N, C-alpha and C positions, 0 to 999 in steps of 0.2 A: 682343569680350570679354563674357564671361558676366558676369550679373549676380550681385553678391556674396549669399551664402546668408545667409538671413533665419531665425532662430531666435526664436520666440514661446513663452512659457509664461505662464500664465493662473492666476489665483488667486481662487476664488469665495468671498465673505464671506456665509454664510447669514443673518447678522442683518440685514444692508440688503439681500440680494439683487444685490450689487455685485461687477463683475469687475474686477480690476485686471490690467494687462498689463505683463510684463517682455518687451523686445525687444532681443535680442542680435546682434551681429555677431561670429560666432566667430573670425573672423580677427583683429580688432583686440583683440577682448574689451570693445569700448565697448557701452554698453546705455541704454536708456531706460526709465523705469518711467511707465506711464499710469494715471491715476485712481486713486491708492492710499487707501487707509482707515484713520481713526484710529479706534479703537474708543471709542463713548460711551455710557454708561448713562444715560438721561434719568430713570430713577428716583433715582438718586444723585447724579448731576452728575459721576460720576468717568469720566476718559478713560483709556486705556491702549493697548498697541502691540502686541497679539498678532498682528493681521492683517499689519501693516507688518513684524513680525519675521520672519514665513514668507517674505516677499519679500528682506528683508535676508539672511537664512540662505542663499537660493539664489544671491543676488549674490556672497556669500563663496563659496560652493561653486562656482561658476564662475569665479571669479577674475576677475570683470567689473570694468569701470570706468564708473562712472555718469556720463554726459555729460549727460543731462536728465531732468528730472522734470517731466512734462506734465500738464495737467489740460485736459480738453475743454470743460469749462464751470465755472461756479460750481454746484455740486451742492446740491441741496436734500433730499437723502436721506440723505447721510452726510458726516461730516467727513473733510478731507484729511489724510493723514500726511505731506504734502510736506516740512515744515519738520524733522521728525524724520529722514526719510530723507536731506534735504540734510545734516543735522548729522553723520548715520554716514558719508555717502560724497561729499558734495560735488554737484557737477553744478549745472546752470542750471535755475531753474525758470520754465516758460513757458505762457502761455495766449493766448488772443485778444486783439486789440488793442482790442475792443468790451467789455472787461471793465470800461472806465471808465463806460459806459452802465449797466451793473448796479450797480457802485459807488454813483453818484449816486441810483438808485432805493433801494437798501437802505440807503445812508448815511443818507438821510431817515426811512425807517422806523424804523432803529433810533437815530435821533438820535446818530449816532456822534461829533459834535461836530467842532472844527476840526482836531484832530490826525488825523484819519482821512483819508489822501490819497485821492482819487476820481480818480486818474491811472493807476492801474495800478503805480505805482512799488513796491509791495510785491513785485512779480515781477521775475525778473533779465530776461525778454524777453517782449515782447508781438508775437505773429505777425500777420502781415499776410496777408490773402487771397493764395493764390497763392505765398506765400514757400516759397523751397527751403532745406533745411538738411540737415546731415549726422548720422549716428551712426555713428562710425568711417566704414567705406566704405561704409554702407547711405545712398541717397539717399532724402531724405523731403521732403514738400510739406504745407504747411497750407491747409486748405480751410476758408472759412468757411461755416457751414451752420447758420444762425439758424434760429428758430422756437420751438423749445423754450424757449430763452431767447435775448437779442439776441447773445450773445457767443459761441455755439456753435461749436467747432471741430472739425473732424475731421482726422485725420493719416495720409496717405498715405506707406506706408514699403513698398517693393518692391511686390509683388503684394497688399498687404494695406492695408484702411484702419480706422483705428480710430474709430468714429463716434459716441461718447459715447451720448446718449440720443436722437438723432435717430431711428433706427430700433431695435425689438426682434427677436427671433426672428419668421419668417412667421406662427406661430401666435398671436403676442401683438401684433403691429402696429406702433405708431407711439407716439411720445412725447406726454405731454399738451402743451398750449399755454396753459394758463389762468394761468400765472404772470406777474408784472408784465413786459412787454415781450415776452411770447409772443404768437405769431400763427400760426393755422392755415394761412394760405394762403402764408406766409413759409414754413413747415416742408413743405409740399407740394412748393414749388420747390426747397428744399434737397435733399429726398429725390430728386427727379427729376434732379437734378445728380449724386447719387450713383449712382443706377440707369443713369446715361448712360456709365458706366464699363465696360470689358469684362466679359463676362457670368461670365467665371471669377475674378473680382477677389474676395479674401476680404473680408468685412466682419466686423470684430471688435466686440462690443457690451460696454457698460458696465453691463447689468442683464440677468438673467432671472428671471421669476417663475413659471415651472414650471406654465403652465396644464394643468389635468386631472392634474396630479400626476405628470407626466414629471420625469425627471431634469434639472437644470440645463446649458443649452446657451448657449453664447455666440458661435459662429461659424456664418456662412451665407455664402452667395455673392450676388453681383448677379444672376444667373440665377434662384436661389431666390427672392429677394424680388420679383423682377419676376413671378415665376408664381404665388407663394402666400401673398404678405403680406396678410393679411386685411383690412387699412385701405387699402393703396396698391397692390395689383398693378396689372398692366397693364389700361387700360381705364377706370381710377378717374379721374374727372376732378377738378380743382381744385375746382371747386364742390362737387362730391359729398363729397369729402374734408374740406373746411371745415365742411360740414352734420354731418357724421358726427362729426368730431372737437370740435367746439363743444359738440353735445348730449351727447357722452360725456363730457368735461371737467366739465359742470355737474353729473354724479352722481359725481365723485371727491372722497374726502375730502383733507384737506390732509395730506401726508406727516408721519408722527411727528416726524421729525427736521427738519423744514424750517426752523424758527425757530433752534434751536441750530446747524444747517450752515451756513446762508447768511451768518450773521454771523461764523462762523469763515472760510469759505471765500472770502467778498470781501476777507479780509485774507490771502490766500494761504496758508490753513491756519494762521495764527497765532492764538493764542487772544487775547482783548480783553486789554489791559493790566491789570496787578493795581491794585487800589485802595490807599488809604492804611493798610489792615489786611493787606495782602499778599495778598489773595484775589483771584481773578479771577471775574467775574461775566458770565452770559449774560443777555440781556434778553428778556422776554416781552411784546410789545406787546399791549395789551388793546383788543379791539375795532376794531382797525385793518386787518384783512384781509377 
């Protein structure tokens, strides 16, 4: 029996260099949205849904039914639009089961209080490593690929794997590992797991930063990464990678939206509860990072 057809459409957000993906089973019209973006202006503190509305318009045009809204991890560079999309279309919001580890760390950092659950219960489903699920007739598998964060999950759907921040395009390399719970050696092993997949496996990325001014790209293959990834091509040892990654991470600035993003995304994209004046607030911990 032939494998069901897989249709992928991707949406690039230039403000955060984030790529969101819409995965469709054309036969059943079932779909999943991966790594959506809620627009946020750090100067004014205002949110908007222009990026998510592009995805929503396409879902409607395709007459698709949203079954899953997936997060590869708790992003530190953009806010998630998952709750807004779920309100529009339904579907189940999923992330890796190790989200609880991330919530424990950042719950303390933001002094989120007893009302903030640290068990992942803000999400509808917590994926285990190797867990199989479906999107219509499409077969999918969750792969735990930590290193960038403890909870990073890649999603293998048909001949494509959505790898989050684990890898970038070959000319940009790999994800940083200096966030709480990150680890360069762990990331190396996660990358090797991905690169052990068949060479023609498509790898769909969550970010592209257009080195050298080239046009944004977000799809490569296992073969491309093995041959050309500047950080982790064939022949690079775990020791060499960890040394390179640690030295490089020491030179990187904190992402502009890290503090707003994490305290929203650890809540499954929900904004913090309103205070007694009806206004929601984001916290900026001083001298804590």
